[in-house]
C-alpha positions as CSV (number, residue, x, y, z in Angstrom):
1,X,12.8,-189.7,-48.1
2,X,12.7,-186.3,-49.6
3,X,14.0,-184.9,-46.3
4,X,17.2,-186.8,-46.8
5,X,17.8,-185.2,-50.2
6,X,17.6,-181.6,-48.9
7,X,21.0,-179.9,-48.4
8,X,21.7,-179.1,-44.7
9,X,23.0,-175.7,-45.7
10,X,19.5,-174.7,-46.7
11,X,17.3,-175.2,-43.6
12,X,14.7,-172.7,-44.9
13,X,14.1,-174.8,-47.9
14,X,14.1,-178.1,-45.9
15,X,11.4,-176.6,-43.7
16,X,8.9,-175.9,-46.5
17,X,9.8,-178.2,-49.4
18,X,8.2,-181.4,-48.0
19,X,4.9,-179.7,-47.9
20,X,5.3,-178.0,-51.3
21,X,6.9,-180.8,-53.3
22,X,3.6,-182.5,-54.1
23,X,2.1,-179.3,-55.4
24,X,5.0,-178.5,-57.8
25,X,3.8,-178.2,-61.3
26,X,5.5,-178.0,-64.7
27,X,4.5,-174.6,-66.0
28,X,4.7,-173.7,-69.7
29,X,6.3,-170.5,-70.7
30,X,3.2,-169.4,-72.5
31,X,0.9,-169.7,-69.4
32,X,0.2,-166.9,-66.9
33,X,2.1,-167.4,-63.6
34,X,0.8,-167.4,-60.1
35,X,1.9,-164.9,-57.5
36,X,5.2,-165.5,-55.7
37,X,5.2,-167.4,-52.4
38,X,8.6,-167.0,-50.9
39,X,10.3,-169.4,-48.5
40,X,13.0,-167.3,-46.8
41,X,16.4,-169.0,-46.3
42,X,17.4,-167.2,-43.1
43,X,20.4,-169.4,-42.2
44,X,22.3,-169.3,-45.5
45,X,24.4,-166.5,-47.0
46,X,22.1,-166.6,-50.1
47,X,20.2,-163.4,-50.6
48,X,18.1,-164.8,-53.4
49,X,14.7,-165.8,-51.9
50,X,13.3,-169.2,-52.8
51,X,9.9,-169.2,-54.4
52,X,7.7,-172.0,-55.6
53,X,4.6,-171.7,-57.8
54,X,1.7,-173.5,-56.2
55,X,-1.3,-174.8,-58.1
56,X,-3.6,-177.8,-58.0
57,X,-1.6,-181.0,-57.6
58,X,-1.0,-182.6,-61.0
59,X,2.2,-184.4,-60.4
60,X,2.1,-187.9,-61.9
61,X,3.8,-190.9,-60.3
62,X,6.1,-191.1,-63.4
63,X,7.4,-187.5,-62.8
64,X,11.0,-187.6,-61.9
65,X,12.0,-186.8,-58.4
66,X,14.8,-184.8,-60.0
67,X,12.3,-182.2,-61.1
68,X,11.2,-181.7,-57.5
69,X,14.7,-181.5,-56.2
70,X,15.4,-178.9,-58.9
71,X,13.1,-176.5,-57.0
72,X,15.5,-176.5,-54.1
73,X,18.4,-175.2,-56.2
74,X,16.9,-171.8,-56.3
75,X,19.0,-171.0,-53.3
76,X,22.2,-171.7,-55.1
77,X,22.2,-168.3,-56.9
78,X,24.1,-166.5,-54.1
79,X,25.0,-162.9,-53.5
80,X,22.1,-161.5,-55.5
81,X,19.9,-158.9,-53.8
82,X,16.6,-157.8,-55.1
83,X,15.8,-161.0,-57.1
84,X,13.3,-163.8,-56.5
85,X,13.4,-166.9,-58.7
86,X,10.7,-169.4,-59.3
87,X,11.4,-172.5,-61.4
88,X,8.4,-173.2,-63.6
89,X,9.8,-176.2,-65.5
90,X,12.9,-178.1,-64.5
91,X,15.8,-178.4,-66.9
92,X,17.8,-181.5,-67.8
93,X,21.4,-182.6,-67.1
94,X,24.0,-180.9,-65.1
95,X,24.4,-177.1,-64.8
96,X,26.2,-176.1,-68.1
97,X,29.7,-174.7,-68.0
98,X,29.6,-170.9,-68.5
99,X,32.9,-169.3,-69.4
100,X,33.7,-166.0,-71.1
101,X,32.4,-166.3,-74.7
102,X,29.8,-169.0,-74.0
103,X,26.8,-168.3,-76.2
104,X,23.4,-168.9,-74.6
105,X,20.2,-169.0,-76.7
106,X,16.9,-168.4,-74.8
107,X,13.4,-167.1,-75.1
108,X,12.3,-164.4,-72.7
109,X,9.1,-162.7,-71.7
110,X,9.1,-159.4,-69.7
111,X,6.1,-158.6,-67.5
112,X,5.1,-155.6,-65.4
113,X,4.4,-156.2,-61.7
114,X,0.8,-155.0,-62.0
115,X,-2.3,-157.0,-61.2
116,X,-2.6,-158.1,-64.8
117,X,1.1,-158.9,-65.2
118,X,1.1,-156.9,-68.4
119,X,3.4,-158.3,-71.1
120,X,6.0,-155.8,-72.3
121,X,8.0,-158.0,-74.6
122,X,7.8,-161.6,-75.7
123,X,10.4,-163.3,-77.9
124,X,8.1,-166.2,-78.6
125,X,5.5,-163.9,-80.2
126,X,8.3,-162.6,-82.5
127,X,9.4,-166.2,-83.2
128,X,13.1,-165.5,-82.8
129,X,15.0,-166.5,-79.6
130,X,17.6,-164.2,-78.0
131,X,21.3,-164.9,-78.1
132,X,23.8,-163.5,-75.4
133,X,27.5,-164.0,-74.9
134,X,28.7,-164.5,-71.4
135,X,31.3,-161.9,-70.3
136,X,30.6,-159.6,-73.3
137,X,29.4,-156.6,-71.3
138,X,25.7,-157.0,-72.2
139,X,23.9,-153.9,-71.0
140,X,21.4,-155.8,-68.9
141,X,23.9,-157.5,-66.6
142,X,21.3,-159.3,-64.5
143,X,20.2,-161.4,-67.4
144,X,23.7,-163.0,-67.7
145,X,23.6,-163.8,-64.0
146,X,20.1,-165.3,-64.2
147,X,20.8,-167.4,-67.2
148,X,24.0,-168.9,-65.7
149,X,21.8,-170.2,-62.8
150,X,19.7,-172.3,-65.3
151,X,19.9,-175.8,-66.9
152,X,19.1,-176.4,-70.5
153,X,15.4,-176.7,-71.0
154,X,14.6,-174.9,-67.7
155,X,11.9,-172.3,-67.6
156,X,12.2,-169.9,-64.7
157,X,10.6,-166.7,-63.6
158,X,12.7,-164.0,-62.0
159,X,11.3,-161.0,-60.1
160,X,13.9,-158.2,-60.2
161,X,13.8,-154.9,-58.4
162,X,14.7,-151.5,-60.0
163,X,18.4,-151.9,-59.2
164,X,18.5,-154.5,-61.9
165,X,15.9,-153.2,-64.4
166,X,16.9,-149.6,-65.0
167,X,18.5,-150.2,-68.4
168,X,15.8,-152.6,-69.7
169,X,14.0,-149.9,-71.8
170,X,17.3,-149.2,-73.7
171,X,17.9,-152.9,-74.2
172,X,14.3,-153.5,-75.3
173,X,14.5,-150.7,-77.8
174,X,17.5,-152.3,-79.5
175,X,15.8,-155.7,-79.6
176,X,12.7,-154.2,-81.1
177,X,14.7,-152.4,-83.8
178,X,16.4,-155.7,-84.7
179,X,13.0,-157.4,-85.0
180,X,11.8,-154.5,-87.2
181,X,14.9,-155.0,-89.5
182,X,16.6,-151.8,-88.3
183,X,20.0,-151.0,-87.0
184,X,20.0,-151.5,-83.2
185,X,22.4,-148.6,-82.7
186,X,20.6,-145.3,-82.9
187,X,22.5,-143.3,-85.6
188,X,20.7,-140.0,-84.6
189,X,21.9,-139.5,-81.1
190,X,25.3,-137.7,-81.0
191,X,25.8,-137.1,-77.2
192,X,28.3,-138.7,-74.8
193,X,27.2,-141.1,-72.1
194,X,27.3,-138.5,-69.3
195,X,25.0,-136.2,-71.3
196,X,22.6,-139.0,-71.9
197,X,22.3,-139.6,-68.2
198,X,20.9,-136.1,-67.7
199,X,18.9,-135.7,-70.9
200,X,15.7,-137.4,-71.7
201,X,15.4,-138.9,-75.2
202,X,12.3,-140.6,-76.4
203,X,13.0,-144.3,-77.2
204,X,10.3,-144.3,-79.9
205,X,8.0,-146.7,-77.9
206,X,5.6,-145.1,-75.4
207,X,5.7,-148.1,-73.0
208,X,9.5,-148.0,-72.9
209,X,9.4,-144.2,-72.5
210,X,7.2,-144.7,-69.4
211,X,9.6,-147.3,-68.0
212,X,12.6,-145.0,-68.7
213,X,11.0,-142.1,-66.9
214,X,9.7,-144.2,-64.0
215,X,11.8,-147.4,-63.5
216,X,10.0,-150.2,-61.7
217,X,10.5,-153.9,-60.8
218,X,10.0,-156.3,-63.7
219,X,9.4,-160.0,-64.0
220,X,11.5,-161.9,-66.5
221,X,10.4,-165.4,-67.6
222,X,13.4,-167.1,-69.2
223,X,13.6,-170.4,-71.1
224,X,17.2,-171.6,-71.7
225,X,17.2,-173.4,-75.1
226,X,20.9,-173.9,-75.9
227,X,24.4,-173.4,-74.6
228,X,27.4,-173.2,-77.0
229,X,31.0,-173.1,-75.8
230,X,33.3,-170.6,-77.6
231,X,34.8,-173.3,-79.8
232,X,31.4,-174.5,-81.0
233,X,30.2,-171.6,-83.1
234,X,31.3,-168.9,-85.5
235,X,31.1,-165.5,-83.9
236,X,29.2,-162.7,-85.6
237,X,30.4,-159.1,-85.6
238,X,28.3,-158.1,-82.6
239,X,30.1,-160.7,-80.5
240,X,33.6,-159.4,-81.4
241,X,36.0,-157.4,-79.2
242,X,36.6,-153.8,-80.2
243,X,40.0,-154.8,-81.7
244,X,38.4,-157.6,-83.7
245,X,35.7,-155.2,-84.9
246,X,38.2,-152.7,-86.2
247,X,40.0,-155.4,-88.1
248,X,36.7,-156.6,-89.6
249,X,35.7,-153.2,-90.9
250,X,38.0,-152.9,-93.9
251,X,37.3,-156.5,-94.9
252,X,33.6,-155.9,-94.8
253,X,34.0,-152.6,-96.7
254,X,36.0,-154.3,-99.4
255,X,33.5,-157.1,-99.7
256,X,30.7,-154.6,-100.0
257,X,32.5,-152.7,-102.8
258,X,33.1,-155.9,-104.7
259,X,29.4,-156.9,-104.4
260,X,28.3,-153.4,-105.5
261,X,30.4,-153.6,-108.7
262,X,28.8,-157.0,-109.4
263,X,25.4,-155.5,-109.1
264,X,24.5,-157.5,-106.0
265,X,23.2,-154.6,-104.1
266,X,21.2,-156.4,-101.4
267,X,24.3,-158.4,-100.4
268,X,26.4,-155.2,-100.5
269,X,24.1,-153.4,-98.1
270,X,24.4,-156.2,-95.6
271,X,28.2,-155.9,-95.7
272,X,28.1,-152.1,-95.3
273,X,25.6,-152.3,-92.5
274,X,27.6,-154.9,-90.6
275,X,30.7,-152.7,-90.9
276,X,28.7,-149.6,-89.7
277,X,27.5,-151.5,-86.7
278,X,31.0,-152.6,-85.8
279,X,32.2,-148.9,-85.9
280,X,29.2,-147.6,-84.0
281,X,29.7,-150.2,-81.2
282,X,33.3,-149.0,-80.8
283,X,32.3,-145.3,-81.2
284,X,29.9,-145.5,-78.3
285,X,32.9,-145.9,-75.9
286,X,34.6,-142.7,-77.1
287,X,33.7,-139.2,-75.9
288,X,31.6,-137.4,-78.5
289,X,33.3,-134.9,-80.8
290,X,36.8,-135.7,-79.6
291,X,39.5,-136.8,-82.1
292,X,39.0,-140.6,-81.8
293,X,35.2,-140.2,-82.0
294,X,35.5,-138.0,-85.1
295,X,37.8,-140.4,-86.9
296,X,35.3,-143.2,-86.4
297,X,32.5,-140.8,-87.5
298,X,34.2,-140.1,-90.8
299,X,34.6,-143.9,-91.4
300,X,30.9,-144.3,-90.6
301,X,30.0,-141.6,-93.1
302,X,31.9,-143.3,-95.9
303,X,30.2,-146.6,-95.3
304,X,26.8,-145.0,-94.8
305,X,27.0,-143.2,-98.1
306,X,28.1,-146.4,-99.8
307,X,25.1,-148.1,-98.2
308,X,22.9,-145.3,-99.5
309,X,24.2,-145.9,-103.1
310,X,23.0,-149.4,-102.8
311,X,19.6,-148.2,-101.5
312,X,19.2,-145.9,-104.5
313,X,19.7,-148.9,-106.8
314,X,17.1,-150.9,-104.7
315,X,14.5,-148.1,-104.8
316,X,14.7,-147.3,-101.1
317,X,14.6,-143.6,-101.7
318,X,13.1,-142.4,-98.4
319,X,15.7,-144.3,-96.4
320,X,18.4,-142.6,-98.4
321,X,16.8,-139.2,-97.6
322,X,16.8,-140.1,-93.9
323,X,20.5,-141.1,-93.7
324,X,21.9,-138.4,-95.9
325,X,19.9,-135.7,-94.1
326,X,21.3,-137.0,-90.8
327,X,24.9,-136.7,-92.1
328,X,24.2,-133.2,-93.5
329,X,22.6,-132.0,-90.3
330,X,25.7,-132.8,-88.2
331,X,28.4,-132.4,-90.9
332,X,27.1,-129.9,-93.6
333,X,30.3,-130.1,-95.7
334,X,29.9,-133.7,-97.0
335,X,29.5,-133.3,-100.8
336,X,28.5,-136.9,-101.5
337,X,25.7,-136.7,-99.0
338,X,24.2,-133.7,-100.9
339,X,24.6,-135.5,-104.2
340,X,22.9,-138.7,-103.1
341,X,20.1,-136.8,-101.4
342,X,19.6,-134.8,-104.6
343,X,19.3,-138.1,-106.5
344,X,16.8,-139.5,-104.0
345,X,14.7,-136.2,-104.2
346,X,14.6,-136.7,-108.0
347,X,13.2,-140.2,-107.7
348,X,10.4,-139.0,-105.4
349,X,9.6,-135.9,-107.5
350,X,10.9,-133.3,-105.1
351,X,12.0,-131.0,-107.8
352,X,12.8,-127.9,-105.7
353,X,14.7,-129.9,-103.1
354,X,16.7,-131.8,-105.8
355,X,17.7,-128.5,-107.5
356,X,18.8,-127.0,-104.1
357,X,21.0,-130.0,-103.3
358,X,22.6,-130.1,-106.7
359,X,23.4,-126.4,-106.4
360,X,25.1,-127.1,-103.0
361,X,27.2,-129.8,-104.8
362,X,28.3,-127.2,-107.2
363,X,29.2,-124.8,-104.5
364,X,31.3,-127.4,-102.6
365,X,33.1,-128.6,-105.8
366,X,32.9,-126.5,-109.0
367,X,34.6,-129.3,-110.9
368,X,31.2,-131.1,-110.6
369,X,29.7,-128.5,-113.0
370,X,29.3,-130.9,-116.0
371,X,27.8,-133.7,-113.8
372,X,25.4,-131.3,-112.1
373,X,24.3,-129.8,-115.4
374,X,23.5,-133.3,-116.8
375,X,21.6,-134.2,-113.7
376,X,19.5,-131.0,-113.8
377,X,18.7,-131.5,-117.5
378,X,17.6,-135.1,-116.7
379,X,15.5,-133.7,-113.8
380,X,13.8,-131.1,-116.0
381,X,13.0,-133.7,-118.7
382,X,11.5,-136.1,-116.2
383,X,9.4,-133.4,-114.5
384,X,8.1,-132.3,-117.9
385,X,7.2,-135.9,-118.7
386,X,5.4,-136.3,-115.4
387,X,3.4,-133.1,-115.9
388,X,2.3,-134.3,-119.4
389,X,1.2,-137.6,-117.9
390,X,-0.8,-135.9,-115.2
391,X,-2.5,-133.7,-117.8
392,X,-3.6,-136.7,-119.8
393,X,-4.8,-138.5,-116.7
394,X,-6.9,-135.5,-115.5
395,X,-8.2,-134.8,-119.0
396,X,-9.8,-138.2,-119.1
397,X,-11.5,-137.6,-115.7
398,X,-13.5,-134.6,-116.8
């Protein structure tokens, strides 16, 4: 009977499926997978090779025949070279409608193709699923294609060769930075796309550095959790077009300023950060140091310094030092960056560095003389108090 369900266009599948159907097993995402066993579909135009995971038969009589037939649909992802798909757990319902702007929510696990199938990344361990917008130029294009071949609830394993995995280290770096609560856009790299192709930059993660230097095939285990059509959700800033991002920036800037005046510094940082990310996403498409890029850079600096003002109020002094130093390194004439860095140095007792930055403020703008004088007096007073406290502390120790 199963023979009658097999599509005539897939003779390769028809040839092997009757023997394999009884061995098909639902396979949880968390479990290790068996090696691929491919069933070539020589007579179809599909270049995706069919694969089925074989284990000890555990199919119960109540298991739906639909789940067995789902295995055959691996061949329907046509025109994809260098990919093998194995369905580990059949999904439900019809194949969802995927249009530009459709949001897919999914868990993923990335494995090396070594004997141990070493895990590189696993969203389940982090506890946060991934979201991706169809047609939004996601850097790892193959994921979009793989996900659009899946049903909701489906778990599938995809072997992809290096033609599809070369950009994975860069994508993984951004995802890890998000998990760590950091900006996914690297603020410290100021080179154009062409330059980055020929220059090696550490990604900050040794395993990703290794993959970047020596690309290799990878295995992606994907679990499709949810599919939302464009009208069914509110888009966040990362999902906007460049035009929409540029329109959002002044709104976010104004909201951040209002929250800062109200003393709601944590909320203000979120607004400034979101605006910065919008600008950085647009800026990455411009050639570095040319006029459009520099205009965006100036806007980023303004927002970053506002962001740093919030961080000072929140006691995040070392992050202020990091961002202001980055601005000063690339644009040494920004007065506010020196002033905020001096304030941060004061808070962490870097007396010499604070004095040096305040002196630079005075050089850049002599009208700041009164403000600088007051800050230096405050610095001297606080340093004297600290020295007295240390004397009392050490006196009691001897």
